[in-house]
N, C-alpha and C positions, 0 to 999 in steps of 0.2 A: 719614568717617575716611580719612585719606591712606594710601597704600600703605606708608609707612615707619613705621607705628605698631603696636606690639604691647604688651600690658600687662606691667608689672613689679610683681608683687604680693609684699608682705612678709607675714610670719606674723601680724603685728599686724593688718594689713588683712584678711587671710583670716579671722581670728577675729571681727573686727567685722562682716564681710560675712555670715558664717554665723549668728552669734548674733543679728544684727538681722533675719535672714531676707531680706536684700536679694537674695541668690542662694542656691541650694541647693548642698549638697555634690556632688550629681550633676552640676550645671552646671559647677562648677569642675573636677571630675575628668574629665568628658567633654571640656571645653575643652583641658585639658593633654594628654590622650591624642590628641586631634585634631591638636594642634600637633606632637606626637611623630611621628605617622604622616605628616603633611604635610612635616615637616622631612626625614624619611627618603626619602619617595617623590618629592618635588619638588626639594628642595635637595641631596639626597644628603649630608646632614650626617654620616652614619655615627656618630652619637652613641650609638645603641642597638644592642645585639646581639639583644635581644628586647623586645617590647612586649606588655603584658598585653592580653587581648581586651576588647572593650567589655562583654561580659556579666560577666567577672570583676570589672572595675572597678565596674560598676553595682551588682552585688550588695553589695560592700563599702560603696559610697556610700550605698545605701539604709539599711543598718544604722547607719551613722554618723549619717545624718540623723535617724533615730528617736531616737538618744541625744541629739542636740542639741535636738530638739523636746521631749524629756522633761526637759531641763535637766540631764542627766547625761552630758556628753561625757567620754570617757576622759581627755582632756587638751586643751590648746589645739591640739594637732596632730591631733586626731580628724578623719579624712577628708582630711587634707592629702596632695596628690599628690607623691610623692617618687620618687627613683631611687636605685639602688645600683650600685656598681662591680662588675665581674664577677670580682673576687677575694674578694668577701664571700659567704659561703654563704647560700643560700636553699633550704630543704628541697625545694621543688617544682621547682627548676631545676638544670641542670648547673652545676658550679663549675669554670670553665675558666681563670680568670686570664688570659684572652686568648691562650692557648697551644694549639697544635695537639696537643701531647702530652697535654693534658687534654680533648681533643675540641673545642677551639675551631675555628670555621670549618666544622664539619660541620653537617648538618641537625640541628636541636634534638632530634628524636625519636631520633636515632642515639646520642646521649650521654645516659646515664641521669641522673635528678636526684640531687643529692648526699645527700639524706635527712636533713640537719640544718641548723640555721639559726645564723648567727653571733650572738653576744651583742648586738652593736650593732644588728643588724637586728631581732632579737627585741624589743629595747627599743622601737624606733619602732613596730613592729607592736602591741606592748602598749599604746602610746599612741594607737593607732587610725589611724596613717598608712596611706595606700594606695600600694602600690608600682606605679608606672606601667610601669617596665621596668628591665632590666639594661643597664648602660652599657659602652661600648667603652673599652679601655685599651691602653697599651703592654704588650707581653707580659711577664708577671710584674712589671710596674711598672718595667721597664727602658727609660727613654727620656724625653725632654723635649719631644717634638714631636707625639706622637700618631701617629707614622708606623710604629712597630714593631708592626704589627697583622697577624694571621694572614691576613686577607682581602686585604691589600695596599692597601686603600682607607683613607687616613688620615681622621681626624675633622677636619671643617672648623669654623672659628670662625664661629658664627652672626652675629657682628658684621660679617662680610664682606657680608651681605645687607641690612643696614639700619643707618642712622646715628643714628636718634632713637628713644628709648624714652619712654613716657609712662604716667601713671597716670590720665589723664583718662577719665571715663565708663567705669570698669571694668565696671560691671554690664552695660552693653549689649554690651561686647566678650565677656564671658563667656557670653553667650547666642547668640553667632554659631553658625551651623550648620557642619557639617564642610565643606560645599561652599564656604561663604563664606571659611572659613579657608584652604582650598586656593587659592581665587582670590587672596587676599592674598599667599600665598607665591609664586604665579606672578608677580604684579605686582612684588614685591620682587626676585625673581630677574631679572626683565627690566630693572630699572633699576640693579642692583648694578654697581659699577665695579671693574675689576681682577680679579686672580686671588684665589680664596679663600686665606685665611691660616690658619696653624696655630692650633689651640685650646690648644696646650701639652700637657704630659704629666707623669706618666702617667695622671692622672685626667682625660683629655681629654673623654671622653663625659659624665662627671658635670658638669664645668664647662660644656660646651656645652649640656647639657639645662637647666641653671638659667638660663644667659644667654639661651637661646631662649625659655624660659617653659614648656617641656614638663614640668618639675618645679619645685616651689617650694622644694625643698631636696634635697640629694643627699649620700650618704655616699661618700667616696672613701678613699684611703689615701695617706699621705705618708711617704716614706723619706728623701729629700733635698730635697724641694720639690715633690713630685708633686701636692699640693693647691694650694699657694700660687702656683706659676708659672702653671698654667692659669687659676686664679682671676684673676690679674693681667691676663693676655692677653684674657680674656673679660669683663673689667669688672665682676666680682662679688667677693664676700667669701669668703675661704677660711681656715680655721684648722687648724693642726697643734697639737693639744693637747699638754700635757706627756706625755712618755713614761710610760705607766702610768696615765693618766687614764681611758682607755676600753679595755675588754677587747679583746684581739686574738683571742680564741677565734672560729674560723670565718673568720679572715683568712688567705689563702694566704701563707705566709712567703716573703719575698725576702731581707731582712737583718734577722734577728730582734731585734737590739739597737737598730734604728733604726725599724722599721715602726710606724706609728700609724694608727689610724682617724681620718680628718679629716672636716670638715663644710664644705659649700659652700652658700651661700645668697645672698639679694639684699641683705642688710644685716647689720651687726654685731649689731643688736638681734635679728635672726632667729637668729643663731648662739647668742647668749646665752640665748635662750628654748629652743633645741633641746637644748643640752648636758645639762641635768638628765634629759631623757627618753631620751638615748642611753646613759647610764651606769646606768640603773635595773636592768639585768640583769647587771651586772658580777658575776662569781663567781670568787673567788680559787682555787677548786678546779679551774677550767678555764684560768685564766691567772695564774700566780704573780707576774707583773710588775705587776699592777694595785695601786694604793694605795687602800685603803678609808677611810683616816683623813681626817677633815674638816680642811681647811686654812683658817685665818682669813685673809681677804683683807687685803693690806697697805695698801690705800687704799680708802676708801669715798667715792663721789661725794656731795656735799652736796645735801640737799633744800632748802636755803635759796636761794630765787630771787634774793636780794639779793647773792649772791656769784657769781663766775664758776664755771662748772660743773667746771673742772679744777683749782680751787684746792687746793694741797697735793700735787699730783701732780708727781713729779720724773722728767724724761725726759732720758736721755743720748744723745748722738750720737757713736758711736765714730769717731774720726778715721781709724782703720785701714780702714774700709769705703769711704773716698773713694779708690777705685782710679783709675788713669790711664785705664782704659777707660770710665769713667762719662761719658756725653755731657752736653752743656750743658743740654738740656731736663730731664734727670733731676736734675741738680744744682739747677736752678731749682725744680723740684717739691719736692725735698727741703727746700730753704730755705723755700719757701712753707708746707709742712706744719708745719715747726718753728715758724714765725711764727704759724700758726693755733693751734697748741697753746698757745703763750705768750699769745696774745690771749685765750684762754679760761681763763687762770689758771695754767697749768702752768709750772713752772720748767724751762727747757730749757738744757742746758749741753753743751759739747763734752767728750768723754772722750779724754784724750791717749793716745798710743801706749805710754806707760809702763805703762798698765793693760791695754789690749787691743792686742797687738803686731801690726803689719801683716805681718811675715814669718811669724809663726805662723798668721795668718789665711789667707795665700796658700798656705802649705804644707798647710793643712787640706784642700784639694781632693784632693791626692794621698793623704792619710791616709784620707779618705772612700772613695775608689774602691778602695783596697787592702782596707779593712775590709769594705765591702759585697760586693765580689767574692768575698772569702774566705767570708763567710757564705752567699752565694748558692751557691757551689760545694758547700758542705756541705748546705744545705737542699734543693737541687735534685737531689742524688745519689739521692734516693728514686724519682725518675721514671725508671725503667729499662725500662718495658714489661712488667714482671712483677709487682712489688708495687703500683706506681702507674703510671698513664699508659697511653696507647694503644700496643699492641704492633705490631711489624712482622710481619704475619701470614705473609708469603711468605718470610721470612728463612731458614727451614730449607731450602727448596728451592734458594735461591740460594747457600748456603754451599758453599765449595770445601773438600773434606776435606783437601786438601794445603796449605791456608792455614796461616800461622804463628799465626793466631788460632783459639781454640777456638770451638765453636758458640755457647756462652754469650756469649763476648766479641763475637762477630759480631752476635748478636741485640741485645745492649745497644747497640752502635754504630749499628745500623740504626734502632732505635727512637728513640734520642736525636738522631740526625742528621735524621731525618724530622720529629721532634716539636718540636725547638727552633729558633727563628729565629737569624739570624746574630748579633744583639746579645747574646742570651742565651748562645750558645756562646762568644762572645768573653769575656764576664764570667766564665763558669765556668772557662775556661782560665786567665784572669788570676788568679782566686782560687785555683785549684789550684796554680799556680806560687808564689803568695805563701805558701801553706801548706806548701810542700815543705821538706825538711830543710835545704837550703842557702840558703833565703831567709826562713824563718820568723823568725829572730832579727833579720835586717837589715831586712826589709820589714814583716811583720805586727806584730812587737813594737814596732818604731819607730813605726808608724802608731798603735798603741794608746797609746803614750806621748804622742804629739803630740795625740791626742784628749783625753787627760787634762789636758794643759797648756792647751789652748784652753778646755776646760770650766771649769778653775779661773779663767782670766782673765775669761770672760764672767760667771761667778757672782760674782767679785770686784767687777766693775762694777755688777752688780745689787744689791749690798749697799747702795750709795749712791743707786741710782735704782730707781724702780718699773718702768721700761720703757726699752728701747733703740729708737731710731727709725732705720731704714735703708730704702733702696729694696727692692722685691721683685725686680724685673728691671731691667736696664739698657737693653734693646733691645725694640722693638715686635715683635709676632709676625711671623715670616717668611712669605713666600709659599710655598705648598706645591709650586709648580712650579719653584722655583729651589734651587740648592745652598746649604746653610746654612753660614755662616762658623763653624768650630769655636771660634775665639777668642771670638765672641759667646756661644756656648753656655756655655763655661767661665766667662766673666765674669758671666753670669746666675747660675751655680751658686754663685759665691762669696758671693752675697747670701743664699741660702737654706740652704746646707749647714751653716754654723757652728752654728745653733740645733739642727739635727738631731744633730750630733755631741755637743752638750751636753745633749740631751734636754729642751730648753726649749720652752715654748709660743710660737708665732709666728703672728701674724695678718696676712694680706694684705688690704688694703682699697683700693678705687679712690679716687684723688684727683680730685674733680670741681671743676674751676675754671671759673668763669663766663666765657663768651666763647671757650672753646677748642673746637677740632674735632679729629677724628681720634683717634689713640691717646693716652690720658692715662696717664702712669705711675702705678703703684700703689705705695703705701708699706707698710712692714712694721713692726709693733710686736712686739718680743721681750720676754717677761715673765719674772718669777720662777717657779720651779716651782710648778705647781698654782694659779697666780694669774691664770687666764684672764679672770676678771671685770674685772680692772684694765685689761688691754689692750682688751677689748671695749668697756668704757665710755668709754675714751679715744677709740677710733675712732668710736664712736657720736656723740660730741660733735662730731667733725669732719664726720661725714656729715649 
């Protein structure tokens, strides 16, 4: 085996390997944990903030294996090694959301476990999945590069260390010892070229863990693209489901009308197989925004092998998304993917600006940042060091009695200044300003009206089409050692934010073209509300 090869395992392959007894659950789980440890210790990936012990994983793997042996697995996910983002509650672990104010960055034993589990996490546990570890994230989900982390060490993109993935001879790879896995990591590190690049954000650790192979699926969260952008840069699949599809109970709030639990995996088929198992613990009494009504899919893929797989599917390409900043290679990939859809039977048409307006689309960026900052200002007000959050223990002794600030005000300020990072403080201040009496009507209400206008335009387009096809990102992941061009960051945002504003499902999937090397652009399919299966099946046909 060459030093540039690590396995990429889909959920379907996992189920086949375990059910056929080609490998055991313990071997798969141990392999993924070994990858996680080697990635942290040798590559310094910073994908995980904590990794389960070998004994913890082995105990769960043995129970899972017994269920498989008896022919009664809890689900196809039984024994599957997964990871979860650190803003999702797990009863036995601290819930830090990547922030110092919630104990992030401190020794794990210094921050108490949260004591309850998020609905989405309970769902995958009920399906038998094994949680390998808790992943790194931008603080409270605020960031696109995985650099707004309390430790100061950004998450690296594992693709920086190898250029080729393979599924050849998976069984022998899964039986590698920990020492052999470490040796491979040392080899890959020695031959990697250039500086490590960003894994994206804010679900940086979740994307990196799947791309690396240390988890076969990960739960992240998506506010304005926090699942889709890192999925695109790490060459995997990431979905932001319809707002209200997956319970947000146990997800630390950033912007409540935008936040969704997202899924990252190795293929669209993996995501389609996971979704039913992530929503099984949805409970309207804990999250009033979830929808329990079953939605009939607007398009069903034909089982007839004599017709093209996407026959009857209508895909629209909004002209408004073709912004001036879109580079030639992304334009070519966009055209290529449209042609691939057409070759497989789909009807692909351009949607004119009279339906989705370019000016509205571009102004949506300002609308998004005003609205999420306002909601963050409100949501994060609870972290004051008294009700929630780490307090500033020495603030009483430091307070000057002659100060214009009361002792309480001083304690608030000390706790929040020490606990929040610079990006979080910036957004809190922006949001507080937008909600102030002299700006509420001009800024906040104006942004809300623009959101409603964009939502109406996108949903109008989706009345005639089953899905919209646009790029996920316009630029490759930047080096972590260089300054990032803010224009590129905003240009990337314009591709992911519109579907977030409208609460629509959006799937990012890698475009794999034969004969290409380096970064391959990922495409994005935006679907009708609660019609995730359509965009997943369309992407699967391309994969």
